[in-house]
N, C-alpha and C positions, 0 to 999 in steps of 0.2 A: 318426509313422507315416502314410504315404499309401497308401490302398488303391486298387484298380482303378476304383472308381466315381468318376467325375468327377475323375480324378487331376490334370488340368491346372488345374482350379479350386482344388483343395486346395493344389497347389504354389504357385500365385499368391497365395493367402491366406497361405501360410507366408512368402513373400518380403515381403509387406506387413507382416506381424507383426514380423519381424526388423528391418524398416526403422523401424517406429514405436517399437520399444524400443531402437533405437540401435546394433544390431550392425553394420549397414552402411547405405549409401544405395542404395535401389532406385529407378532412374529409370524410372517408368512414364509415358511421354510421350504426350500426346494427338496423334493423327494418325500415330503410328509403329506399325508392326505389332508385336504382342506379342513375337515372336521377336527383334526388333531392340532391345528394351529391355535394359538391362544393370545390373549391380551394381557399385558402387564401394566398396571397403573403406577408402579413405583420401581423403575429399573434399577435405581441405586440399591435398594434393599435386595433385589434379586442378585445383582452382581456381587454384593458383599457376602451373601450366603453361599453362592457357588465358589467364590474365591477361598472361603474357609476350608473347603475340601481340596481345592487344586494346589494350595500352597503347602500341603502337608509334607511333600517331598523335601522341602527346605527346612522343616522343623528339626531342631536338635532332638536326640533320643531322650525319651522320658519313660523309664521303666514302669511308672505308675499308670501311664496311659496305654493299657493293654490293647484296646480295640484300635487305637491309632497306630500303634506299632505293627499290629497285624495287617492293617489296611495298607500302610506304607510298604510293607514287604510283599504283599500279594496283589495289591490293586483291586481287591474284591470287597464289595459291600454285601454282606449277607442279610437277608430279610429278618433273620432271627435275632440279630444283634446290632442292627444299624442305629437303633435308638441310643445305645451306649456310645457308639462312635460319634453321632451327631452331638451328644451332650459333651463329650471330651473336646471336640473342636469348636464348640461354642455356637452351633446352629441354634437360632432362636426357637424357643418353645412354641412360638406362634406360627412357625412355618410348618405346614402339613408335610410330613415326611414322604408320604406316597406321592404327593404333588411334586415335591422337589426331585424325586427320583425320575418322574415322568418328564420333567423339564430337562434334566440332564440327558435323558435319552433323546429327546427332540432336538437338542443342540449338539448331538454327536459327541458328548463327553463320556457317555457310558453305554454299554450294551448288556442286555440281559442274556447271559450265556448259559443259563439253567434256571430252573424254578427258584426264584428268590435270590439269585446270585447275579450281581451287577459288576462288570469289569470296567475299571477306569484306568487306562494305561498311563495317563498324564502324571499320576502320583508316584509311579515307579522310579527307582533310581537307575542310573546307567552303568554299564560296564561289567555286569556279572554273568551275562549270557552271550555266547558266541555261536553263530551258525556253523554247522560242520563245513569242512573244506570240501572242494570238488563237487559242486552240485551236478545233478544229472544232465542238465542243459545249462547253457550260458545264462547268467542272471539277466533278468529283464530290468532295465533301468528307466526310470521315469523322471524327466526334468521338465519343469513347467514355469511359465511366467504368468503373473496375475494381470488381468485386464484392469484398466483404470477404475471401472465400476464393478469390480468382481464381488465386493462385499456389501451386503445390505447395510445401510447406514445405522440401523438400530442394533447391529451386532458389533460395531467398531470398538465398543468399550470392553468387550469380552476378550480374555486372553485366548489366543488361537494357536493351534498347532496342527497343520495339515496332516502331518504324519500320524499323530495320535487320533485325530478325528477320522482319518482313513482307516486306521486299525479298528476303530469302533464300527464304522460303516460295514467293513467286511465281516466283523464278528456277528453282526446282526443278520447276515445271510445264512440260510440253512446249510449250504454246502461247506461253509467255513467253520470248523470247530476250533475254538481258541484254546490254547494250552497256557494258561496264566502262570503256572509254576515254572515254565521254561521260557519266560519272557521277561524283558526289562524295558526301560524307557525308550531304547533305540532299536530293540530287536523283539519282534512279536512272532511267536511260533503258532502255526495252524496245521491242522490236517485237512486236506481237501480230497475227499474220496480216497484213492490209493496213493496219494502224494503227501509229502511233508513240505510245507511252504513257510519260508521265513520272510517277513516284511522288515526291511532294515533301513534305518535312517542314516544316510551318508551325506557328507558335505556336498551340497548342490544337487542332490538327487535322492530319490527313494528307490531302493533296490529290492527286487523280488527274486529269491533263490528257491528253486524247486528241486526236491529230492524224491527219488522213487523208493518206496518200500520194496524189500526183496521179493515179496509176493507179486509185485506188479510186472516186472520186466526181466528179472534176472533168471537165467536158466543155464544149464551146462552148455547148450548149443548157442547161447546168446539170444538177443531179442529178435522176435519174428516181426515181419512187416505190420501185422495187425497190432502188435504191442506198440510199435513206433507211431502208428497212426493214432492210437488211443492217447499216447503221451502228447503228441502234437495237438490233438483236439483239446485236451485238458489245459495245456499251456496257452492256447489261443483263448479259451474261456477265461482263464485267470487274468490274462492281459486285458481283455475287454472289461472285466469286472473291476479291476484296479483303476483303469482309465475312467470308467464311469464314476467310481467312488471319488476320485480326485475332483471331478467336475461337480459332484453333488456337494461335497463338504466345503469347497471353495466358493460355491455359489456362482460359478462361471457357466 
């Protein structure tokens, strides 16, 4: 029984109770509005459906699967042809496509980077993109350790990649414009205002390389103090947003 006094808090406590005793899985995701969280009564079915998309990068080439080939190359699901892709990879016809795309967004597997365009960096292959040499400033390097209770127990069965989920988290931000054609599984390119930013997956760390467009800071006389301050402020903002993103996607 839920009375009128603090009804929302009581209902939330009830959802958590049923989750902990195993009636269903309640996904209370950090950084997601409470009304956007959801309940799943069959997590096995959900994990199987998501995995059908995430393992595409390991599939051998099949020229007959046109949508799958395009998805593996670009990491993009287009609203106009996702039904074809879902059919090729074996997504159940009983799974509502719009609902599945929303689930993938809530779990930081995909970001909507334009009307009807969803970016999933996990499916990309490695090694065909390299960031330019000599960034404008020294690369920002992020190394981190997971706390013992960092992951919610109902997410342990999902394949996780902090790098890819961080890439999605940043792609969801207005200031970060993703460039999927210039990205691969370990190097994601963005534009951030007047800057070009590469998020790079390195052994033991995540690296952020920042480059200035010519219009931002270069002139015949060299950069002026105001330009340098603007660059410093942008880099400080980038550092803060990447750090926040790591905390959000790791659940710490």
